[in-house]
Structure formats: C-alpha cells, structure tokens
KOLDOPA-789970 format. One line per field, with one value per residue (C-alpha): residue number from 0; residue in three letters; x, y, z. Coordinates in pm, whole numbers. Layout:
N
seq = (NUM;...)
type = (ALA;...)
xx = (X;...)
yy = (Y;...)
zz = (Z;...)
END
This chain:
523
seq = (0;1;2;3;4;5;6;7;8;9;10;11;12;13;14;15;16;17;18;19;20;21;22;23;24;25;26;27;28;29;30;31;32;33;34;35;36;37;38;39;40;41;42;43;44;45;46;47;48;49;50;51;52;53;54;55;56;57;58;59;60;61;62;63;64;65;66;67;68;69;70;71;72;73;74;75;76;77;78;79;80;81;82;83;84;85;86;87;88;89;90;91;92;93;94;95;96;97;98;99;100;101;102;103;104;105;106;107;108;109;110;111;112;113;114;115;116;117;118;119;120;121;122;123;124;125;126;127;128;129;130;131;132;133;134;135;136;137;138;139;140;141;142;143;144;145;146;147;148;149;150;151;152;153;154;155;156;157;158;159;160;161;162;163;164;165;166;167;168;169;170;171;172;173;174;175;176;177;178;179;180;181;182;183;184;185;186;187;188;189;190;191;192;193;194;195;196;197;198;199;200;201;202;203;204;205;206;207;208;209;210;211;212;213;214;215;216;217;218;219;220;221;222;223;224;225;226;227;228;229;230;231;232;233;234;235;236;237;238;239;240;241;242;243;244;245;246;247;248;249;250;251;252;253;254;255;256;257;258;259;260;261;262;263;264;265;266;267;268;269;270;271;272;273;274;275;276;277;278;279;280;281;282;283;284;285;286;287;288;289;290;291;292;293;294;295;296;297;298;299;300;301;302;303;304;305;306;307;308;309;310;311;312;313;314;315;316;317;318;319;320;321;322;323;324;325;326;327;328;329;330;331;332;333;334;335;336;337;338;339;340;341;342;343;344;345;346;347;348;349;350;351;352;353;354;355;356;357;358;359;360;361;362;363;364;365;366;367;368;369;370;371;372;373;374;375;376;377;378;379;380;381;382;383;384;385;386;387;388;389;390;391;392;393;394;395;396;397;398;399;400;401;402;403;404;405;406;407;408;409;410;411;412;413;414;415;416;417;418;419;420;421;422;423;424;425;426;427;428;429;430;431;432;433;434;435;436;437;438;439;440;441;442;443;444;445;446;447;448;449;450;451;452;453;454;455;456;457;458;459;460;461;462;463;464;465;466;467;468;469;470;471;472;473;474;475;476;477;478;479;480;481;482;483;484;485;486;487;488;489;490;491;492;493;494;495;496;497;498;499;500;501;502;503;504;505;506;507;508;509;510;511;512;513;514;515;516;517;518;519;520;521;522)
type = (MET;SER;HIS;SER;SER;ALA;ALA;ALA;PRO;PRO;ALA;SER;PRO;ALA;GLN;ALA;SER;ARG;LEU;THR;THR;GLY;THR;LEU;THR;ALA;GLY;LEU;LEU;ALA;VAL;CYS;LEU;ALA;GLN;ILE;GLY;LEU;ALA;VAL;PRO;ALA;THR;LEU;ASN;GLY;LEU;PHE;GLN;SER;ASP;LEU;HIS;PRO;VAL;GLY;ALA;GLN;LEU;THR;TRP;VAL;SER;ASP;ALA;PHE;LEU;LEU;PRO;VAL;ALA;VAL;LEU;GLU;LEU;THR;PHE;GLY;LEU;LEU;GLY;ASP;LEU;PHE;GLY;ARG;LYS;ARG;LEU;LEU;VAL;ALA;GLY;ALA;LEU;LEU;VAL;ALA;ALA;GLY;GLU;LEU;LEU;SER;THR;ALA;ALA;ASP;GLY;ILE;HIS;LEU;LEU;TRP;ALA;GLY;GLN;ALA;VAL;ALA;GLY;LEU;GLY;ALA;ALA;ALA;LEU;PHE;PRO;THR;SER;LEU;ALA;VAL;ILE;ALA;ALA;GLY;THR;SER;THR;HIS;ALA;GLU;ARG;ALA;ARG;VAL;ILE;ALA;LEU;TRP;ALA;ALA;LEU;LEU;SER;THR;GLY;GLY;PHE;LEU;ALA;PRO;LEU;LEU;GLY;GLY;ILE;THR;ALA;THR;TYR;GLY;SER;TRP;ARG;TRP;ALA;PHE;VAL;GLY;VAL;ALA;VAL;ILE;ALA;GLY;ALA;SER;ALA;LEU;VAL;SER;ALA;PHE;LEU;ALA;ARG;ASP;SER;ARG;SER;PRO;GLU;GLY;ARG;GLY;LEU;ASP;LEU;ALA;GLY;GLN;ILE;THR;VAL;GLY;LEU;GLY;LEU;PHE;ALA;LEU;LEU;TYR;ALA;ILE;ILE;GLN;GLY;PRO;THR;ASP;GLY;TRP;GLY;SER;VAL;ARG;ILE;VAL;THR;ALA;PHE;VAL;ALA;ALA;ALA;VAL;PHE;LEU;VAL;LEU;PHE;VAL;VAL;ALA;GLU;LEU;ARG;ALA;ARG;SER;PRO;LEU;LEU;ARG;LEU;ASP;LEU;PHE;ARG;ASN;ARG;ALA;PHE;ALA;VAL;ALA;SER;PHE;VAL;ALA;VAL;VAL;GLY;MET;PHE;ALA;PHE;LEU;GLY;THR;ALA;TYR;SER;VAL;SER;ILE;ARG;LEU;GLY;ALA;VAL;GLN;ASP;GLN;PRO;PRO;MET;ARG;THR;ALA;LEU;ALA;PHE;LEU;LEU;LEU;ASN;GLY;LEU;ALA;LEU;LEU;LEU;LEU;PRO;VAL;THR;GLU;ARG;LEU;LEU;ARG;SER;VAL;ALA;PRO;TRP;LYS;LEU;LEU;THR;VAL;GLY;LEU;VAL;LEU;MET;ALA;ALA;GLY;ASP;PHE;TRP;ALA;ALA;THR;LEU;PRO;ILE;HIS;THR;LEU;ALA;PHE;PRO;PRO;LEU;ILE;LEU;PRO;LEU;GLY;MET;VAL;GLY;ILE;GLY;PHE;ALA;VAL;THR;VAL;SER;SER;VAL;THR;ALA;SER;ALA;VAL;ASN;THR;VAL;PRO;VAL;PRO;LEU;ALA;GLY;MET;ALA;SER;ALA;THR;THR;ASN;LEU;LEU;ARG;ASP;PHE;GLY;PHE;THR;LEU;GLY;PRO;ALA;ILE;ILE;GLY;ALA;VAL;ALA;LEU;SER;ARG;ALA;SER;THR;ALA;PHE;GLY;THR;SER;LEU;HIS;GLY;SER;GLY;LEU;PRO;ALA;GLY;LEU;GLN;GLY;ALA;ALA;SER;GLY;ILE;LEU;ALA;GLU;GLY;GLY;PRO;LEU;ALA;VAL;ASN;ALA;ALA;SER;GLU;LYS;SER;PRO;LYS;LEU;HIS;PRO;VAL;HIS;ASP;LEU;ALA;MET;SER;ALA;LEU;GLY;HIS;GLY;TYR;SER;VAL;GLY;PHE;VAL;VAL;CYS;GLY;CYS;ALA;ALA;LEU;LEU;SER;ALA;LEU;LEU;ALA;LEU;ALA;ALA;LEU;ARG;GLY;HIS;GLY;ALA;THR;ASP;ASP;GLU;ALA;LEU)
xx = (0;127;63;75;237;113;104;423;356;461;785;860;1225;1173;1045;1275;1598;1868;1792;2051;2164;2029;1684;1673;1781;1520;1237;1327;1368;1034;833;1004;913;549;513;677;439;140;238;386;59;-60;198;97;-283;-258;-57;-296;-579;-403;-255;-515;-827;-1021;-1385;-1621;-1475;-1216;-924;-1034;-1002;-627;-565;-822;-716;-394;-546;-833;-616;-406;-710;-884;-595;-328;-436;-476;-123;7;-162;-28;323;273;148;372;682;749;1049;852;586;854;979;632;507;800;755;385;472;723;470;199;424;548;187;112;410;256;-90;-240;-570;-705;-832;-487;-350;-616;-512;-146;-212;-436;-160;95;-146;-177;200;203;-67;179;479;338;265;532;817;748;676;999;1221;1016;1046;1421;1402;1396;1358;1116;1401;1531;1184;1124;1444;1355;998;1136;1364;1069;861;1154;1185;809;833;1136;921;662;940;1102;781;691;1053;1059;728;813;1165;1083;771;958;1260;1103;755;518;583;942;816;661;980;1172;939;972;1354;1334;1091;1333;1613;1386;1295;1663;1765;1482;1555;1928;1971;1651;1610;1272;1037;682;444;160;50;-319;-355;-609;-754;-1087;-1203;-1564;-1456;-1208;-1454;-1743;-1538;-1367;-1693;-1859;-1583;-1555;-1930;-1927;-1636;-1789;-2114;-1938;-1699;-1945;-2240;-2172;-2130;-2410;-2655;-2712;-3059;-2958;-3025;-2653;-2558;-2853;-2774;-2410;-2509;-2749;-2482;-2232;-2476;-2556;-2193;-2082;-2361;-2250;-1894;-2008;-2192;-1885;-1654;-1883;-1872;-1507;-1260;-977;-1151;-997;-1133;-1197;-1542;-1550;-1286;-1557;-1743;-1482;-1637;-1306;-1152;-1457;-1419;-1044;-1113;-1368;-1114;-857;-1094;-1222;-886;-704;-991;-934;-564;-593;-891;-675;-387;-621;-774;-426;-326;-633;-619;-255;-245;-576;-737;-450;-222;80;421;468;747;500;274;580;668;315;342;676;491;216;430;790;733;642;998;1164;959;999;1254;1031;711;883;1007;662;500;728;643;292;-34;-123;-476;-330;-106;-395;-619;-353;-259;-619;-686;-381;-508;-853;-708;-491;-786;-1012;-733;-673;-1044;-1018;-745;-878;-845;-706;-412;-128;148;284;366;1;-13;292;138;-195;-31;247;-14;-181;159;264;-80;-58;293;168;-160;-21;231;-30;-347;-242;-106;-437;-634;-398;-398;-772;-759;-596;-232;-301;-515;-266;-143;-492;-599;-304;-378;-747;-667;-435;-707;-955;-697;-623;-997;-1002;-718;-917;-1228;-1039;-1013;-1349;-1564;-1382;-1379;-1754;-1833;-1609;-1723;-2090;-2059;-1844;-2094;-2380;-2181;-2064;-2413;-2554;-2280;-2292;-2668;-2634;-2316;-2474;-2242;-2370;-2617;-2394;-2099;-2319;-2450;-2099;-1983;-2295;-2232;-1876;-2004;-2263;-2014;-1697;-1772;-1623;-1259;-1310;-1466;-1170;-915;-1099;-1166;-801;-678;-953;-972;-1341;-1419;-1178;-1452;-1589;-1249;-1276;-1625;-1500;-1197;-1406;-1657;-1382;-1221;-1553;-1592;-1249;-1277;-1585;-1366;-1115;-1398;-1530;-1181;-1144;-1480;-1385;-1053;-1223;-1491;-1219;-1031;-1341;-1415;-1057;-1072;-1410;-1380;-1010;-891;-698;-831;-648;-747;-923;-1030;-1392;-1331;-1120;-1265)
yy = (0;342;689;986;1322;1595;1957;2157;2481;2813;2940;3298;3404;3603;3301;3037;2943;2748;2377;2189;1834;1732;1873;1708;1374;1401;1481;1204;942;1046;1000;667;553;660;473;157;164;203;-76;-348;-505;-584;-863;-1016;-1057;-1433;-1467;-1239;-1470;-1788;-1653;-1407;-1571;-1259;-1317;-1139;-809;-782;-835;-536;-310;-381;-181;90;138;284;458;636;869;952;1045;1242;1418;1480;1836;1920;1801;2011;2311;2225;2215;2560;2695;2527;2411;2122;1972;1872;1713;1507;1380;1323;1152;910;830;761;524;346;318;188;-72;-197;-225;-424;-649;-737;-808;-1136;-1061;-862;-572;-488;-502;-248;-20;-44;32;326;480;421;574;881;920;873;1140;1383;1265;1269;1647;1762;1577;1761;2096;2100;2049;2274;2555;2555;2626;2967;2895;2686;2473;2402;2310;2083;1894;1835;1737;1483;1347;1331;1139;903;821;771;521;364;304;132;-85;-173;-250;-580;-694;-619;-797;-1096;-1154;-1115;-1333;-1601;-1624;-1523;-1395;-1130;-951;-885;-678;-435;-438;-341;-47;60;61;279;506;543;634;886;1051;1082;1225;1479;1577;1634;1728;1893;2272;2392;2600;2729;2945;3064;3367;3347;2992;2883;2561;2443;2230;2205;2085;1834;1683;1653;1506;1263;1133;1129;927;685;621;570;325;141;93;-24;-264;-413;-433;-790;-913;-727;-719;-418;-361;-399;-112;-65;-32;190;413;436;539;803;934;952;1156;1392;1456;1504;1759;1933;1929;2112;2370;2413;2463;2723;2923;2871;3159;2913;2602;2259;2210;2491;2394;2682;2499;2255;2530;2467;2175;2042;2046;1865;1597;1568;1527;1253;1079;1101;937;663;592;552;342;113;74;10;-218;-417;-432;-550;-818;-946;-954;-1154;-1387;-1487;-1475;-1541;-1754;-1947;-1944;-1871;-1787;-1420;-1376;-1466;-1182;-957;-1027;-936;-604;-533;-550;-320;-68;-117;-25;328;367;210;422;749;902;805;944;1269;1309;1230;1490;1755;1661;1509;1663;1519;1423;1199;1020;992;832;584;492;426;217;1;-44;-144;-395;-552;-582;-744;-990;-1073;-1143;-1434;-1620;-1938;-1929;-2285;-2184;-2129;-2060;-1706;-1649;-1599;-1300;-1122;-956;-842;-709;-553;-368;-239;-138;50;211;324;463;679;771;873;1107;1283;1296;1600;1778;1718;1872;2165;2251;2315;2606;2950;2967;3140;2842;2572;2498;2460;2252;2017;1980;1917;1656;1478;1468;1319;1077;948;907;696;484;433;328;58;-214;-113;-142;-433;-625;-568;-664;-972;-1110;-1056;-1238;-1514;-1575;-1608;-1830;-2059;-2095;-2187;-2437;-2594;-2647;-2828;-3019;-3341;-3343;-3494;-3274;-3261;-3134;-2878;-2761;-2721;-2525;-2308;-2231;-2114;-1908;-1736;-1670;-1579;-1545;-1724;-1649;-1828;-2127;-2139;-2129;-2384;-2628;-2621;-2720;-2955;-3303;-3317;-2999;-3058;-3166;-2810;-2647;-2644;-2494;-2217;-2144;-2132;-1898;-1662;-1680;-1572;-1293;-1141;-1184;-964;-728;-710;-639;-358;-206;-241;-72;211;266;253;501;735;703;790;1091;1213;1178;1351;1631;1708;1688;2006;2168;2435;2725;3002;3347;3241;2975;3185;3163)
zz = (0;-80;42;-190;-148;79;-24;15;201;55;200;121;109;425;613;467;638;461;435;637;568;908;838;496;646;922;681;437;711;863;544;472;824;788;459;596;894;664;426;652;781;427;392;726;700;654;975;1164;1054;1168;1493;1623;1475;1375;1286;1048;932;1209;971;763;1067;1091;774;842;1204;1059;758;934;1149;844;635;910;1084;820;739;1107;1187;899;1059;1405;1261;1112;1445;1701;1516;1280;1459;1766;1544;1366;1701;1847;1531;1523;1894;1837;1551;1777;2061;1829;1669;2007;2121;1806;1883;2218;2072;2191;2023;1733;1948;2084;1729;1627;1911;1817;1452;1542;1756;1479;1227;1448;1433;1056;1022;1182;979;626;604;847;677;352;516;717;411;182;439;388;15;-147;-520;-726;-861;-512;-389;-688;-604;-238;-324;-573;-300;-60;-316;-379;-6;18;-268;-99;210;-9;-154;181;373;199;225;597;653;434;568;938;912;716;945;1274;1355;1225;1553;1447;1155;1401;1609;1294;1230;1594;1563;1251;1435;1726;1487;1313;1645;1740;1403;1415;1775;1726;1360;1231;1229;1350;1135;1152;951;1178;976;892;1028;1287;1423;1282;1574;1460;1117;1259;1507;1262;977;1214;1358;1017;847;1138;1138;760;770;1065;875;557;730;980;739;619;979;1158;866;643;787;1152;1392;1456;1090;995;1293;1185;830;967;1205;918;708;998;1091;731;679;998;860;546;760;982;683;527;852;952;925;855;716;713;362;113;-17;-265;-467;-572;-757;-1023;-1212;-1340;-991;-853;-1121;-1058;-685;-753;-975;-693;-442;-672;-837;-506;-371;-669;-592;-218;-276;-519;-272;3;-221;-310;56;162;-142;-89;290;462;187;23;331;112;267;366;111;-167;-50;-24;-388;-492;-308;-470;-802;-672;-481;-587;-951;-840;-709;-1012;-1252;-1060;-1303;-1597;-1445;-1349;-1707;-1844;-1618;-1766;-2124;-2124;-2000;-1656;-1766;-2037;-1788;-1544;-1806;-1921;-1564;-1462;-1773;-1693;-1336;-1465;-1711;-1442;-1205;-1464;-1547;-1180;-1135;-1382;-1192;-1020;-641;-631;-850;-601;-855;-854;-1226;-1332;-1095;-1237;-1543;-1392;-1074;-1281;-1487;-1170;-1029;-1343;-1365;-1005;-1053;-1339;-1168;-830;-992;-1205;-997;-792;-1100;-1279;-993;-938;-1309;-1297;-1049;-1057;-947;-609;-505;-613;-260;-116;-417;-365;8;-61;-324;-80;184;-62;-199;151;203;-114;27;348;158;-36;233;385;72;-91;238;272;-88;-92;244;161;-172;-19;262;15;-220;62;208;-133;-218;131;108;-224;-140;-16;287;616;803;1111;909;734;1071;1215;909;916;1284;1213;918;1136;1414;1224;853;550;643;976;797;557;840;1057;773;667;1013;1130;969;1065;870;583;337;336;278;-101;-73;157;-56;-376;-213;-97;-440;-590;-334;-390;-766;-741;-537;-824;-1067;-846;-833;-1209;-1271;-1034;-1215;-1556;-1447;-1321;-1650;-1853;-1631;-1660;-2036;-2070;-1814;-1773;-2133;-2213;-1897;-1698;-1482;-1668;-1573;-1590;-1328;-1094;-748)
END
C-alpha cells in the first residue's frame, strides 16, 4: 500500500531558512518511516488470521485502524506544525509510531492489534505532512523546492518498496511480531535524528484551528467506515448499521456547515465550484480506492485464503508498490512533457485492465507467475496515476489556489485509500458468505458437518470457515467450498476495483482533457 504526497507549504524568502543536511535527512527518514508503517501489515494478514483468529470483518479493521487517522488528521497536523513548530511534530510523530508498533508487537488478540495500529497511524498522520513541510520551508527557489519534493517522493516510494521486504523476511525467518519491532527501531532512529539534527520551522501567519470541522469530519468518516466494514457481519438492515449510516450523514452535513462558517476552514469547499476540480477530486478518491482495494484483495487472497508464505505476498506487493519507485525518473520526465490528464487516463486504464485480469485467476491456482502480469499492470498504472493525480487537480484552479488545491486533493486521496479495504472487504465477504451458504446447502455433505460449518459461518464469517476447515480433519470436506466462495468474493472485489478505475479514466478523459485554470473559473 502506498501513500501519496502531501502539499508543500509556501515558503517565502523572508520566512525560509537554509535547508541543512540534518533537516533534509530528518524529513526524508520520517516520510520513509510513515510509509513503511502504513504498508507493513498488508503482507501479514494471513498470519494475523491464523494466529489471532479474527472473525467477520475484524481483519479489515487492521488496515483501516492505521489509515483512518491519516485520512482524518493529516491536514490538522500540517496546521499544528505551522502553528507550534514542525520539529517537535517530527519527534512526536516518530515516537507515536514506535509506541503503536510496540503495542502491536505485544498483541495477543485482534483488538490490541487495532489499538497499536491506530496509535501508529496517528504518528504517521503527523509525519506525512510535516516531513514535507519541514524540508520545503528551507528552500527559497522553485528549482530548489522541486528537487527536495522529488527526494521526498523518492523516499516515500522507498518506504513502499522496503515494507513488503521487511514484513516478508521477518515473518519467514522469525515472527510477524518482528516486523513491528523493525518499524519501531526505525521510528526510534527517526525521532533521534529529528531531535538532534533537524532545524525547526513554523508558519503561523493566517492559520487557525478548525475544531468544529475536525470533530465533525472525524466522527462522520468513522461512522461511515464502521457501517461499511461491519455491514456484512451485523446485517445491512440492523439497527446498529442503519444508525451508523445516519450518524455519518448527519456529521458530514455538519462538517459542510462548519466549513462554510469557519474563518480558517480545514477544507476549502468553494474549490468545488470549479467543475473540473470537482471531477479531478472525484477521480482522486475513486482511483485511489481502486488501488488500495486491489492491494487489500491481493493480501487476503494470498495470505488469509491461500495461506501462502509471507514472502510470496511480499513479492506481490513489490509488483504493486515497488514499480512506483523504479519508474519514478520516468514518471517525473513524463509529467514535464505530457499533459497530466493523459497520464492519469492511461494509468487508470492500466489499473482497470490488471484488475479485470486478476479477477479471472482461479483461487485454487497457487502458482505465482500468473499473478505477475496483472499485478504488474496495476503497479505500473498506479505509478503513473499517483504522480499525475495532484497535478491534474492543481492545473484546474488558478495559481493562487494551487497549494490549497493540492492539500485538498491529498485529503480526498487518503480518504479513497481508506475506503479501499473497507468497501472491498464488505463486498467480498458478503458475496463469499452467500456463495458458501448456497454451495454448502447443495453439497450433499452430512447434516452434522453442514451444521458445524454453518455455525462457524454465522459466528466468524467465511474467512473463519476457511481457516478452521483447513486445520480440522473433521471440517476438511468443506475447505474447497470455503476457498471457492472466498475466491468468488475477492474476484468480485477485483472487478469492483477495475470498474472504479475505468470510471475514473473515462471521467478524466471527458472532463479534464486540455483543462487548466481560466479566468472564468477563478474563485
């Protein structure tokens, strides 16, 4: 899984101090750490399933426990750095990541793992914007800033490349817990480097906290994700899920009201009066949902369903994430010579094609080579898309609003990332439960065996049936049924991701073609 770039704050020559090697090192190490922390759990989902025995949608919450704080709090932490100093946020963010990963290491159940990942995600929410802001503040020319932003993006991609290797190697030769220990060690080093080498900076002019906006959007997004993730387990018509959807709608409406009234809003809603920017923002949300949904489907397919070795999952994530690092020089060159909307369209089409291909792969095929081309297409498509999505959005607004447009796009893109595991987990588990129930009823297996399998399905969902039937000789006759049902469910997940990417590509082609900011659209 990969995070995309945050907005670089403006740094006027009067405010900017010379960028020191220590500050640059601290900022680059911080963003690499945050990305490693975000991406490591994806290679370990199969081990979480076998060791911690999550039921229903509990496995989905491992990913979203980290992603939710990042999506909700990233802009607020950027503001806090401007107000109170970025150095202390770099140190505090790294310490939070270390604390969260150590808590995850000690997890003897899924709930403690959630707590650890939420704390680590809180730290990453501070590190992503602050790491870029602290190095951008030390630049005084556009060329200088372009160089440090390129370095920042390269280290972010490096984190996405290193994370699956760290998870795969530690889980293969030790335990999944050692992966979290490794992240904690990197976090400790990052905190020390920031504390002793980074130069502090801040930019408080005209900034102010938007508490009403932060509280309402946080509660609204949490309620929405809760409803989506828990829907297959609790029942879409249950009182709890309906209440969560209603609460999400109420809080998100209150968020819009709060932003319209705020003197210093968290989100500039007037940007969306620009039709092209609104379309570009929608493309950012849906396109990034497609990528993270794909990554989550791959993780569950290889780990929790097929029980493949962690290094096999790590190789898959190198195809999904690592290509963004390898192709970074190419994508940067393309952005200078090709219109961003063209790159965005091509990247999304590649992602869609890879998803549709992956959906055709039989779940009982354990060989890795059939995955290489479809996942490679998604990885190349993502590398192109993630480098051009912000440029596409920023190009649709007047120059004075470019910074706010970039920050807004990042917020929406992170929300798309957060939706990926939530929606695909819900869709896949719902379809798998239905498919397993149908196939079990018509299987002709003894009534007692059917009853035992149905009881596990009702209590823990299809992933629990798959895990139990693989280990228990008594339940083994239903293992193929459970595996086939899950294969069907996550194939549907790939199709949903492919349709989302294709829809985004068509919108980018239709609405963003040749589009830039015009005087008529100036806000």
